[in-house]
C-alpha positions as CSV (number, residue, x, y, z in Angstrom):
1,X,-15.9,0.9,-7.7
2,X,-12.1,0.6,-8.0
3,X,-9.7,-2.2,-7.1
4,X,-7.3,-1.5,-4.2
5,X,-4.2,-3.5,-3.1
6,X,-3.5,-3.6,0.6
7,X,-1.1,-4.8,3.2
8,X,-2.4,-5.2,6.8
9,X,-1.6,-6.8,10.1
10,X,-3.8,-9.3,11.7
11,X,-4.3,-9.7,15.5
12,X,-1.2,-11.9,15.8
13,X,1.0,-9.4,14.0
14,X,1.2,-11.4,10.7
15,X,1.3,-9.3,7.5
16,X,-1.4,-10.1,5.1
17,X,-1.7,-8.8,1.5
18,X,-4.7,-8.7,-0.7
19,X,-7.1,-6.8,-3.0
20,X,-10.6,-5.5,-2.5
21,X,-13.1,-3.3,-4.3
22,X,-14.2,0.0,-2.8
23,X,-15.7,3.3,-3.7
24,X,-12.6,5.2,-2.3
25,X,-9.4,4.7,-0.4
26,X,-11.2,5.7,2.8
27,X,-13.9,3.1,2.2
28,X,-11.2,0.4,1.5
29,X,-9.5,1.2,4.9
30,X,-12.9,0.9,6.6
31,X,-13.4,-2.6,5.0
32,X,-10.0,-3.6,6.3
33,X,-10.9,-2.5,9.8
34,X,-14.2,-4.4,9.6
35,X,-12.2,-7.6,9.0
36,X,-10.3,-7.0,12.2
37,X,-7.1,-6.0,10.5
38,X,-4.8,-2.9,10.8
39,X,-4.0,-1.3,7.5
40,X,-0.4,-0.7,6.7
41,X,-0.9,0.5,3.1
42,X,-3.8,0.9,0.7
43,X,-3.0,1.7,-2.9
44,X,-4.9,1.8,-6.2
45,X,-4.4,-1.6,-7.7
46,X,-1.9,-1.9,-10.6
47,X,-4.8,-3.2,-12.7
48,X,-6.5,0.1,-12.6
49,X,-3.5,2.3,-13.3
50,X,-2.7,3.7,-16.7
51,X,-0.9,1.1,-18.8
52,X,1.8,1.7,-21.3
53,X,-0.5,0.6,-24.1
54,X,-3.4,2.7,-23.0
55,X,-5.9,3.0,-20.2
56,X,-6.7,-0.1,-18.3
57,X,-10.2,-1.2,-17.2
58,X,-10.8,-2.3,-13.6
59,X,-10.8,-5.9,-14.8
60,X,-7.2,-5.5,-16.1
61,X,-7.9,-5.5,-19.8
62,X,-6.9,-2.8,-22.2
63,X,-9.6,-0.7,-23.8
64,X,-9.4,-0.8,-27.6
65,X,-11.8,-0.6,-30.4
66,X,-13.1,-3.6,-32.2
67,X,-12.6,-3.6,-35.9
68,X,-15.6,-3.9,-38.2
69,X,-14.3,-7.1,-39.7
70,X,-14.0,-8.7,-36.3
71,X,-17.5,-7.5,-35.3
72,X,-19.0,-8.9,-38.5
73,X,-17.3,-12.3,-38.0
74,X,-18.5,-12.5,-34.4
75,X,-22.0,-11.6,-35.4
76,X,-22.0,-14.3,-38.1
77,X,-20.7,-16.9,-35.6
78,X,-23.3,-15.9,-33.0
79,X,-26.1,-16.2,-35.6
80,X,-25.1,-19.8,-36.2
81,X,-25.5,-20.7,-32.6
């Protein structure tokens, strides 16, 4: 699933903005309709787009490798617990 940002109108004509997770842009629009809203725009969330420092994960973090020294330190700390 991917995160999508949207802008939509409610039944009173008020503009609402938010985010939701969906399989595709079409599915995101369907979810918005099910909420009783009219979609104005649906775009892939900025958290999922390619970052300047590398690809981003859906949660917003950058993907990068863990160094061996960091992994060893983490493993020792976990063993103590």
